[in-house]
C-alpha positions, 0 to 999 in steps of 0.5 A, a space after each residue: 472910138 469915133 463919137 458916132 460909133 454905134 452901140 447896142 442900144 442904137 442897133 436895137 432901135 434901128 432893128 426895131 424901126 425896120 420891124 426886127 423886134 424879136 432878135 436875141 441879144 446875140 443876134 443884136 450883137 452880131 448885127 452890131 459887129 457887122 455894122 461896125 465892119 461895114 463902117 470901117 470898110 466904107 471909111 477906107 473906100 476911095 470915093 472922090 473919083 467915083 462917077 455914076 458910071 461906077 455904080 452897079 447896074 441891076 437890069 431885069 427883064 421879063 420874057 415877052 410871051 406874045 402879049 401885046 
């Protein structure tokens, strides 16, 4: 495992930092598995050639109901 690999205590601290203080150990273990999977997938992404244009754009608009 890499030296920066997550463990359950790190996940518990991260969850507490974002206000998730009532997660059970089972929830924390699921979060740990998800975080490890995300790290592994992120490590496989080819990012050297990505530009800002490759970022997803989230566009929102509000309907204009005649307000001026």
